[in-house]
N, C-alpha and C positions, 0 to 999 in steps of 0.2 A: 531890353526890358524883360524878355522871357527868362533869362538866366536869373536875374535878380528876383523876379516874381516867383519863380519856381522854388528857389532856395528859401525865400521868405515863407512860403506856404509850408514847406517841409519842416522848418524849424519852429514856426510860430503857430500855425493852424493845427499841427498835430497835438500841441498842448491844449489849445482852446477847445478842441472837439473831442478829446479823450473821454470815453465813458458815456457819450451822448447817443451812441448808436445811430448816427446820422449817415456816415459813409460806410457802405457795405459792398466794396468792389469785388468783382470776379477776379480770381487768379488768372494767370496766363494759361491759355489752353484753347479748346475748341467747344463751341456750342453744338455744332454738327459739322458735316462735311463741307458746308458752304461758308460758315462763319468762324473766324478765328479771333481771339481776343488777347490783347497785351495789357497787363496791369502796370500802371504807373502810380505808385503809392495809392491814393484814394480814387484814382480815375481809371477808366478803361477806354482804350481805342480799339477799333474793330477793323477787320479785313474781310471783304466778301469776294469769293472766287467763283467764277463760272466760265467753263470752256476755255481755260487757260488765261483768262484775264482776272487780275486782282485789283480791286479798288479799296481805298482806305476811307474809313469814316472817322473824322476828327483827327487832329494831329497831336493831341496830348500836350504834356508839359515839354519844356526843354529838358529832357530826361536822359541822363547819361547811359542808361542801360537799355534804351529802346532797340538799338541794333542787335545787341546780344539776345534779347527776348524774342525778337522777330526771327532770329536764326533758330531758336528752339522750335519754332513752328514751320521752319523751312521757307520763310519769306524773305527775299532780299530787298533792302530799301531801294535799290536801283530799278526794281521791277514795278515800283509804284509810280504811275503816270497820272493818276486821277485821285483827288482827295475831296470828299464831301465835307464841308464845314457846317455844323449845326449853328454855331455862334462863335464870337471872337474872343471869349475869355481865354486867359493864358493856359488853362489846363485843357484847352481844346485846339489851340493854334500854336503852341509854343515851339513845336518842331519845324515850323515854316516861318518863324520870325527871323529877322536879319541876323540876330546874334546867336542863332541856333547852330547846331553841328553841321548843317547843310546836307542832311541825308536826302532831302526831297526838293532840291532847288529846281529840278526840271518838271516837277509835277504841276498839273493844272489844278487850281482851287475852284470849287463850285460853292458859291456863297450867295445868300439872299441879297438883293439889291439894297434893301433897307439896312441889313446888318453891315453891309460894306461901308456905310456912312461912318461907322465907328473907325474903320481902317483908313478912311480918307481925312479924318479929323472934323467932319461935319457934325458929328455927335461925340459926346464923351460918355463912356460907360460909368454908371453910378452903382455903387454897392453900399452895404451897411445901411439899409433903409434910405438910400439916396444921399447919404451924408458924405460919401467919399467918392472922388472921381479917380478912375484908374488911368494910368498913362496910356497914350495912344499905341496901338498895335501896328507894327510896320513889317511888311512883307513884300518881297520883290517877285513873288511867283505870279505867273499868268493867272488871271481870274475870269471865270464865266459867271455873270450875275444872273440870279434866278428870281422869278416872280412866283407868287402863290399859285399852285396848280400846274406849274410847268412839268411836262413829261418829256424825258429825253432818254437816249440810249448811249451807253458806253460799250462799244462792240455789241455783244448779245445781252447786256445787262440793262433792264428797264428800270429807270429811276423816276419817281414822282416826288416833287418838292411841295411840302405843305407848310404854309406859314402859321406859326403858333406863338404870337408875341406874348410877352409877359415877363419871362426871365430876362430877356433882352428884347428890344423893340423889333428886331428882325429875325428872331430865332426860327430856324427851319427844322423840320423833321423830314426823314427820307424813307419813303416806302419803296422797297426794292423787290422787283419781280412779284409784287403783290403778296409776298410771303414773309417779308422781314421789315420791321419798322424800327429805325434807329432814331431815338428820341432825345439824345443829348441830355440837356438839363430841363426837360419839360415835365417829366414824371419822376417822382421819388417813391420807391417801394418801402412801406413800413411792414411791420410784422403782420398786419391785417389788411394789406392791400395798398393800392396806389394813391398818392396825394400829389397836389401841385408841389413843385420843387421848393427848395429852402426859401423861407420868407425874407430873410435879411439880404439875400443876394438878388432879389427880383427888382426889375424896374417898376413893375405894376402887378401886385399879387392878384387883384381882382381880374385883370385882363388875362393873367396866366390861367386862372380857373375857367374863364370863358373859353380859352383855347382848348382846354381838355374836353369840355363839352362838345366843341366843334369836332375835335379829333375823333372822339368816340362815335359821334353821329356819322361821320364819313365812313368809318369802318363798318359799322352795323348796317347802314343803308346799302352798302355794297356787299354785304354778307362775307366780309373778310375777317379772318382770325389769324393775323400774322404773329410771328414771334416778335414781341415788343421788347426792345433791347435798350436799356438805359445807360447813361454815362457813368453812374456811380453806385447803382444798387441792383445790378443783375438783370435778368430777363424772365419773361413769362409769356405763355400763349393763352392764358385764361383772361379774357377781356373783363369778366366780372371782377376778378382780382385787380387787374390793371387800373380800372376806373372806379374802384370801390369807394374812394373818398375824393372824387374829382371836385367837390365843392369845399375842400379843406386844403390847408397849406401846411407843409412840414415846418414846425416851429424850431428853429435852430438855437433858440435861447435856453432850451432845457432838455433834459434827458427824454428820449422818446418813449411813448407808451402807445400800445402795449409793448412790453419788454421783449426783445428778440435775443434769446440766449446764444444765437450763432453770430451776432454782430461783433466785429472785432472791437476790442477796447481802444486800440489806436490803429486807425486805418492806414497810417503811414508805416506800420510795421509789416514788412514784406517777407518775414521769415518762412511763411507757409507757401510762398510763390516759388516753386522750384522747377527746374528743367524736367525732372522725372515725372512730376505730376502733370506738367503741361503736355507732355508727349503720350501720357497713358490714361488720363482721366478726362471724360467729358464734363463740361461745366454744368452743374445742376441748375434747374430753374428755381426762381423764387416762389415759395408757397406760403400760405398762412401758417403761422406758428402752430396752430391747433392741428394742422394736418400731420405734424410730426408725432402727435400724441396717439393717432389712430393705431399705429403699429408698435407703440412703445412697450406694451406688455409682453409682446412676443420675445423681445430681447431682455426683459427685466423680471420675468416671473419669479425667479428664485428670490430676488429681493422683496418683491411685493407680497407674495404668498408665504414666504418663509421668515424673512427677517422681521417684517412688520407684525406678524402674528407670533413671533418668537417660537417657531416650530421646531427648532433644533438647539442643541447645546451651544453651538457657535453663535447662533443668532441671539440667544439669551445673553451670552457674554457681550456680544456686540451692543445690544440695547443697554445693558447695565453699565458698561464702562465708557461708551462713546456717545450714547444718545441721551445723556443726562437723566436717565430713569424714565423717559417717556414710554408708556405702555399702551400700545394701540388697542389691545384687547379690552383694557379697563376703559379706555376712551369710548369704545363701542358700547359697553354696558352702560356707561353714564348717559350718553346721548340718547340711546334707545329707551332708557327709563322714562323719558318725557312722553312717550306714546303709550296710552292706556292699553292693557292687554286685551281688552274686548272692543277695541276700536273698529268701527265699521264704515268709515268714510273713505275718501280717495287720498292716496299718498303718492307724491313724486319723490323718488330717490335720485339725486343728481349730484355728482356722478356716482353711479353704482359701483364702479370699479369691477372687481371680480365677485362681488357679493360675499367676500370672505368674512366680513364682520356682521352682515345683516341676514345671512341665510336662515338662521334658526328663527329669528323674530318674524321675518316675512312669511315663512312657512306656517307659523302658528297663527298669524293674523288672517285667518281664512275668510272672515266676514268683510275684510277691507278689500279695496281695489287698488293694487299697487302697480305703479308704472316705474320701471327702472330705465334710466337714460344714461348713456355714456357716449363720448366722442370716439373713444378707442374701440374699434371693431374687435380687436383681439380680446380686450377686457370684457366686452359685452358677450362675446362667445363663451368665455369662461363662466360668466354670471348665468347665462342661459343653461349651461351644463349643470350648474348647482340648483337652479330654481325652475328650469323650464317645464317640468311636469305639473307645476302648481297652476290651476286654472284661474286663480285670482290675481296672477302676476303677469304683466306684459312687458315687452322690451322695445326700446326705441333708440336707434342711433341718431344723435342730434347734437346740436351746439347750444350750450347754455346761454350764449349771447343772442340767440334767436330761437327760443324754445317753440317747438311746433304744437303749441296748445293754445286754447282760447283763454281770454281773461277770466279769472275766477274759476278755473277748472278743478282746483285741488283744495282739500281741507288742510292738508299738511304738506309742506315742502321740507325735506330733510337733506342736508348736505354734510357729509361726514369727512372733515378734513379735505374738502375738495376745492375750495375757492382758490387756493394757490395754483390750481391746475388751469385756471382761466386767464388767458392773456389780458382780456378787457374785464377787469373786476367790476367796474362801474356798471357795465351792461349786465353782468351776471347778477348783481344785486337787484337791478331794476327788473329784469325778467323773472327772477324767482318771486319777487313780490307781485308782479303783474298777474301771474297764473294762480295766485292764492285767492280764495273766497274772502269776502268781508268777514272778519272775525276768525279767519284761519290762522294757523301757526307756521312760522318759519323756525325750524329747529336746526341749529348748525354748530359745528365746532371747527376751530381754526388754529393752525400754528400761529403764534404771535411773536413778533419781533422784540428782542430786547430782554427777554426773561432768561435766556441762556445763549451766550455767544457761541458755545460749542454746538448747540442744536441749530442755531441760525446758519452757521457755516456748513455743518455736516449735512443736514437735510437739504439745504439749498444746493450744495455742490454735487452730491450724489444723484439726487433726483433730476436736477437740471441736465446732467450728463446723460441720464437715461431718457431724456425727452419728455418727462411726465408733466412738468409745469414750469412756471417762470417766476421765481422769486424776484424782488424781495417780498417778505411777508408783511402784512399789515401790523401795526402796533395795537395794543389794547385800547388806547385812547381813540385811534382812528376808527376801529371797529365800533366802539360805543357810539361815536359821533355819526357814522354812516347809518347804523341800524336805528339809532334814535330819531333820525330824520325820516326813516321809511315806515316805522312801526309805532303804534300807539303805546304799546307796553314792551319793555325790554328787560329781561331777567338774565344777568350774566354771572357766571362763576369761573374762577381761574384756578387751574390746577397745573403747576409747573409751566410748561411752554404751550399749554392748550387753554383756549377760552371756549366755554360752552355758552350758547345763547338759546333762549326760548323767547320768541317774539310774536306778539299778536298784531294782526293787521286791523 
């Protein structure tokens, strides 16, 4: 069964999941001195070593490169005497099924007693929203059956088994030495944090969400903050990130949002998984997409402050011939013209970037109270350097998806070509409206999709690589629709690939 199922997934599922950003496996390598990882297409298996003993967590697919990749890490299959099984799906037990290559025939399997009922035929595993029954998994390995809360030792390694039903009826996670939590298919990391795992593969999605609540409660009540290591989407030691969306489920039927620019188009493409990288690079933890923006300017300032402002001959040629004539200096003049020169209210500039476009106007609006917000600390530092001596201007590092201001704090919210920088655009629209006073103005300009294919491709490709934002851009129609629902008056003008909006709350 395992060979057939593994080959089926490689050929069919790679096509079905392409571009959806669901599977984001770690490459082969090490998380730290204790934990090593092998990549098998879209799945990861793990090895935990302490005082000369190495145990394996999940047995992966029936994967023909497993021995090779274990050798990259200096781990011999013959040394594995103990394998913790989170659940019995073929991408977690394939290497110990009867038709496998027999690398681990002498290893003892540790599996939940409820989960074991799939392997005895008492239960049948259902997927695709319960519409399809998987074949029975058969293995001849010795098994130790576990109950919820069991604590046991493998030599000096302490293991605690925690039952988290939902994905399967008997799914277990394993807390090892109170410092590492191996979660199998319990948690899925999106660009903005953890969710319950894929909806179409769960036995009971509501039960899966309840299990996440239970798991978080156990960890927090015991003041534990382990490295949480998932089967398909990496690891994190930030519990706020891990359980950020514990009441939601990853929807496998559509492309994931927020967009994650680092997610592979096809998780079954292993071209980046190499021996050299496995032996020389530690595996990075999963972080919110917006965290990558914090330091983006540091590596990108020549593009941001030179190309976008056309500050050199080369940048002017670049704009003229490759950027379809988009002129960000003129964009700034247009959008700032919506603000009266004698304005004396409160303005929020989000994101301020480096204030390269707004510095002159903000300096002159001395009667106004201006707050400049950006998520990138590097950009904010540059903006402070330009505007910091102005007493009517303040600076805040923050997230537009969770603005640190009260309802109705501002008379004007201005966003100059910034919304494509926000992974969750829905929250960005809602938050910028929330902090506006009744009768206040939202003034914004946006790159819009479909006006210039060259601009769509070039801006998206270059700036995504720099870590600034996450395309795709919104279309003119979608912008009009969103803003029309939020504001009582919407005035829109289109200039090339830029849409200007002046909206009244």
